[in-house]
N, C-alpha and C positions, 0 to 999 in steps of 0.2 A: 839520193832520190832516183827512182827509175826514169828512165828516158820519157816514157809516155805520162808520167805524173805531172800535173799542172800544179797542185797545191797539197801541202802535206802540214797537218797540224798534229805535233807529238806533245802530250801531256801538258796542255794549256791551262792556265789558271788565271781567272779574274777575280780579284776580290775587292770588296767595298767596305772600308774601315769607316764605320759609323759610331755615333756616341752610343748606340744601344748594343754595338757588338759588331763583329766581323761577318759579313754576308759573303759566302763562297759562291758566287753567282755562275762562275764557270769552275768546275773542279776536277781538273784533269782530263780534259777533252782530247782525243786523237782521232782524226779521221782524215781521208784524202780525196781528192777530186782528180780523175784522169781527164787528160785533155779530150773535148768533145763529148763529154758525159754530163748527165743530169743527176745530180745528187738531191733527193729529198730529205730535208731535216723536220722530224714531226715531233710534236710533244704538247703538254698543256701549256697555258700561259705561266710565265715564270721558270720555265725549265732551263733557260740560258740560251735558246736558239739564237734570237736577236743579238744578245751581248757578245756571242761568239764571233757572229758577222761583223760586229763593230770592231772587236779586236783585230780581226783580218785587215780591216780598212785602217785601223788605228783611229777611230772616231768614238772612243769610249768617253763618257761623261768624265769631266775634270776630277770628280770625287773618287773615281775608281783607281786603285793602285795599277801601275803598269804592268801589263800581262807579263807572266813568265811561261817558260817552255818555248817550243820552236814552232814558227810559222813559215814555212819555206814556200816560194813562189817562183815558179820558172814559166814565164809567159813564152808565147809563140815566137818572140824576137831572140830568145836563147839566153837572155840575162837570167842571173840567179839572185833572187832577193830573200833576205831574212828579215820578215816584215816585224816581227816582235821586237827586233833591236832597232827600229827607226823611231826617232820622235815624232809625234804626231803632228808637228808643224814644220817639219823639214822638208827641205826640197826633194829629196829622195822619195819619201811617200806621197808628195804631191804629183810626182811624175807617174807614180803606180796608180792612183785614184783617177778614175777617168779614161785614162789612156790605156792601161792594162786591165784594170778591174772596174767594171761598171756596177752601179746599185741601184735597185728599184725600191724605194721605200714604201712603207705601208700607207701612209697618207700623204699623196702628193701635195696638198695645200700647204703642209708643213715643210716640205723638203725643196718645193719651187719658191722662187722670189715673187712675192705678189707685187713688187713695182718694177718689174721688168717683163717684157714681153717672152713668150716661150722661144721665138726665133732669137732674140738678144741672148738668152741663156744658153741655147746650143751653140750660137755663132762664137760666143766667148769660149766655150770649151774646145772647140775645133781649132780656133785661133791659137789657143794656148798650147794645145797638144799636138797639132798637126801643122802649124806654121801656115795656115791658109789666110789669104787676104779677105777684106771685107765682103767683096762681090762674091768670090769661091765660097766663103762661109755661109752667107745667105742662101746660095743655090744648095749647098749641102744640107742646111737646115730644112728647106722645102722638100728635098729629096728624102730626107730621113721622115719627116711627117708623113710623106706619101708612103713610104716603105712599112710604116706602122699603121697605115689604112686610116688616116686622119682625114676627114671631109675637108675639101677645099684647102688643101695644105698651103697653097699660094697666098689665100687670105689668112688663114689661121695662124700662119708664122707671125703675124703681128698681134695677135691675141694675147690676153693677160690671163693667168690661171683663173681668175674668179669669173671670166666670161665662159668658161668651158665646163660642161658636164662632168661627173666624177670618171665616167670611162674615158673621155677625152683627154682629161688631165693626167691619167693613168697611161694613155698613149703617148703623150707629150713627155712624161717622165721615162717612159721606155725609149724614146727616140734620144733623148739627152744621154741615157744610160748607155746606149750602144753607139753614140756618135763618134766614137773614135775606133770602132772595131776592137773591142777589148777582147781579151782572150777568156775572161771569166765574167760572168754576169751573175750577182748575188740579187735575188728577188725575195725581199722579206714580206711575207703575207701579201702580195700585191694584188691580190683580188678581194680580200676581207670585207671591205666597205662597199663591194659592187653588188649588183642584183644577179641573179642566176644566169640570164642570157648575155650580160656583159662580161661576166666571169668566163665563161665559155668562150667568147670571142677573144679575150685577153690570153687564155691558155692557148688556144689555136695560134694566136699571133706570136706567142713565145716560142713554141714548137716550130713553127714556120722560120722564124728567125735564126733559131738554133741551128736548124738544118742548113740554111742559107749561108750563115756567117761562121759555122763551124766552132762556135764557143762552147765553153763548158757552162753549166748553170748550177747554182746552189740554190734550191727552191725551198723556202722556209714556209711552213704551213702548220695548222694543226687539223687540217682536213686531209683524211685518207683518200676521199674521192678524188681530190686533186692530185695527191701522189700517184695514184694508180693510172692516171690519165698522162702524165709528164715523166715520171722519173724513171731512171734506170735502176738505181740503187737507193736503199732508204736507210737511214740512221734515226732511231729513236730516242730522244733524251728525256731524262727525268732528273729534276734537282741538280743541274749543273754537269751531269755525265751521260756519255752515251751509253745506253743499256743494251742496245742491240743494232747491228748493221748486217743488211743482206740485200740480195737482188729484190726487185719489186715483187716477184712471184713467190719467193720464199717467205716475205714478210706476211704476205697475205694466206699463204697455203701452208707454211709450215713455221710459224712464229716460235721462236724458243726462248722468249723472256715473258714472264707473267703479265708485265705492264701492257706489252705489246698485243698480248691476247685480250687483256681485257678492254683496252682502247677499241680493238676490231670488232669485239663482242656489242659494243654500245652503238655501232653503226646501224640504223634502220635499213631493212631490206624491203624493197620495192614488192608489193605483194604478198609478203610473208608476215611483216611485223604489225599489220594493221590491227589496231585494236588491242595490242599486246604492249605490256609494260616492257620497256628496254632495260637490259642489266646495265648496272651502273658500278663504278668503282667505289667500294666502300671508303668513308673517310674522308680527310681532306689533304690537300698538299700541306707537308708539314711547314711550320713557321720556318723562314730562311736562317733566323738566329738560333734554333734548336733542331738541326737536322738529325734525323734517327742514328744511332750507331749502327755498324754492320751495313747491310743493304737498306739504303734509304727508303724503298719499297716495301720493306717488310711489315710494317704497320698495316697496310691496305692489301697484302697479298695472301690469297686464299691458298697458296702452296707453302707458305713461310714454314721453315723448319726450326722448331724451338731449340735453342742452343747452339744454332749455327748462322741463322740468318740475321739475327738481332746482334751478333757479336764480331763476325768476319766481314769486311768488304769482299763481294765476290771477285774472283779473278775473271779476266777475259777467257771464255772458251770457244774454241774454232772449230766449226763443222764445214771443212771446204773453205768457201769464200764467206761464209756466214759467221758472224761473231754474236756472243751472248754474254751478258755480265750476270749470271744466275748459277747459284750453286748447284741447282738441279737441273740445269739446261739440258743435259744429256737424256733425261727423263722424257722431254717432250718431243719424241719420236714421231714425225710426220703427224703432229697434232694440228689439224687445220682449224684455223679461225672460223668462227660461226658467222661466215658472210657468204 
């Protein structure tokens, strides 16, 4: 692993053996995150974005088979962890969670304990991982709530989650996630349930915290507008695979996978698309029990080549720092998205 590399996934698989068949929720995912960068993970619901994040944290549902492949993590402290080999209940993975990797969940009401105050939950985390006493832990909890711009932090530290608004609960979740100064923050669609104004505030807060604390962020979303605002690089997922990875500029102005291009064309443009029907991706996401052979996107792709795309799984094609899993990616030369 290169010295600046913080996290590296190599051919990670997560399967769910069910009565109806085998669901390959994550099917050979490889990506990396460098220290201090923001990686956006984009894709439709069911593409495997959140399951991959949970595989990193070893928080997969019990019905999932143990992940295969390599998940290497090297925090700022210099340790080297192979996360895929750690038991989900082991002391080693509990030392990584919270201390070295923080996670913001999509719905804080299900992630925060409803019977403990916000302050108690933060205090227990810093007492466990940082060895602080009760007085020092409470002072840090108040300081963290102030850092995430929670109003009246000295009072809110004693509030229960149900007493807070959605935006305030998300701020409390962020305070908990960064409480031990992690090297990596995983944000799993943290703004999905928020109104536009609160969403913008949370994004600005995350960018400010990332700059101040120097942590890397994996930002999982289905919203390309959010990606444009916060990410350095972007990986696009479809049916358990990474189909394209590139800098945020290349993703928007020179996408080299038809799925990425189709997603970008479906974004409404202010002052341009008023009164116009937006382009849509034809068809539906395939049933997870019957994923198409070859390129999984080929039944919905307007560029599919008969006799090739439905037969062979596309290899990775690289164009400098850009990667695309498309048989004809080299034909998309500087083909800007319609955004």
